[in-house]
C-alpha positions as CSV (number, residue, x, y, z in Angstrom):
1,M,38.1,-61.5,23.3
2,T,41.0,-62.6,21.0
3,T,43.1,-65.6,21.8
4,I,46.8,-65.4,20.9
5,L,48.4,-68.8,20.3
6,D,52.2,-68.9,21.0
7,P,54.1,-71.8,19.6
8,T,56.9,-71.6,22.1
9,D,57.2,-74.0,24.9
10,E,56.3,-72.0,27.9
11,R,55.8,-74.0,31.1
12,V,54.3,-70.9,32.7
13,P,52.4,-69.1,29.9
14,V,53.1,-65.4,29.5
15,E,50.0,-63.2,29.4
16,R,49.9,-61.0,26.3
17,H,47.6,-58.3,25.2
18,L,46.8,-56.9,21.8
19,S,48.0,-53.4,21.1
20,K,45.3,-50.8,20.7
21,R,44.4,-50.6,17.0
22,P,44.3,-47.2,15.3
23,E,41.0,-46.0,13.9
24,S,42.5,-45.2,10.6
25,I,45.7,-45.7,8.7
26,S,47.4,-42.7,7.0
27,G,50.9,-41.6,6.2
28,T,53.7,-44.1,5.6
29,V,53.5,-47.8,6.3
30,A,56.7,-49.9,6.7
31,L,56.6,-53.2,4.9
32,L,59.2,-55.4,6.6
33,D,60.3,-58.6,4.8
34,I,61.9,-60.9,7.3
35,S,63.9,-62.7,4.6
36,K,62.0,-66.0,4.5
37,P,61.4,-67.5,1.1
38,R,58.5,-65.8,-0.8
39,G,58.1,-63.2,1.9
40,D,58.6,-60.6,-0.8
41,V,55.6,-62.1,-2.7
42,L,53.4,-61.7,0.4
43,I,54.6,-58.2,1.1
44,A,53.8,-57.2,-2.5
45,R,50.3,-58.6,-2.3
46,V,49.6,-56.9,1.1
47,E,50.8,-53.6,-0.4
48,E,48.5,-54.1,-3.4
49,Q,45.5,-54.7,-1.2
50,I,46.1,-51.7,1.0
51,K,46.7,-49.4,-1.9
52,A,43.3,-50.5,-3.4
53,R,41.5,-49.6,-0.1
54,L,43.6,-46.6,1.1
55,P,45.0,-44.8,-2.0
56,G,46.6,-42.0,0.1
57,V,48.9,-44.3,2.1
58,T,52.6,-44.5,1.1
59,F,54.9,-47.4,1.6
60,K,58.6,-48.0,2.4
61,H,60.2,-51.4,2.1
62,Y,62.7,-52.8,4.5
63,N,64.4,-56.2,4.8
64,K,65.8,-58.0,7.9
65,P,69.3,-59.4,7.2
66,T,68.1,-62.9,8.4
67,F,64.9,-64.4,9.7
68,T,66.7,-66.3,12.4
69,K,67.3,-63.2,14.6
70,P,65.3,-60.1,15.6
71,A,65.7,-57.1,13.4
72,P,68.8,-55.1,14.3
73,E,68.2,-52.1,16.6
74,S,69.4,-49.7,13.9
75,L,66.7,-51.0,11.5
76,R,64.0,-50.8,14.1
77,R,65.0,-47.3,15.0
78,R,65.0,-46.3,11.3
79,I,61.5,-47.7,10.7
80,A,60.2,-46.0,13.8
81,E,61.6,-42.6,12.6
82,E,60.3,-43.0,9.0
83,C,56.9,-44.7,9.4
84,G,53.8,-44.6,11.5
85,F,52.8,-48.3,11.0
86,V,54.7,-51.5,10.4
87,I,53.5,-54.7,8.6
88,E,55.9,-57.6,9.1
89,A,55.4,-60.6,6.9
90,L,56.8,-64.0,6.3
91,A,56.0,-66.8,4.0
92,D,57.4,-70.2,3.1
């Protein structure tokens, strides 16, 4: 069983479950940079690592306008329409 640690102050913890993981990755993967410093560096490294292991996978890059708010609905909808998977990354 996996334990998910949530840094928010929840007086009554919310129960969360991991999403079912796909058996394989194919098609297009969205790489979402949340606009924190050096997030682009992390995204580039993740893309490099996946390309080395899964050469048939393609990538599309997206950026949130700011890391302080959730991604706009229009961006989330666009990613869902264009990609089968999303990797969201941040770095400081």
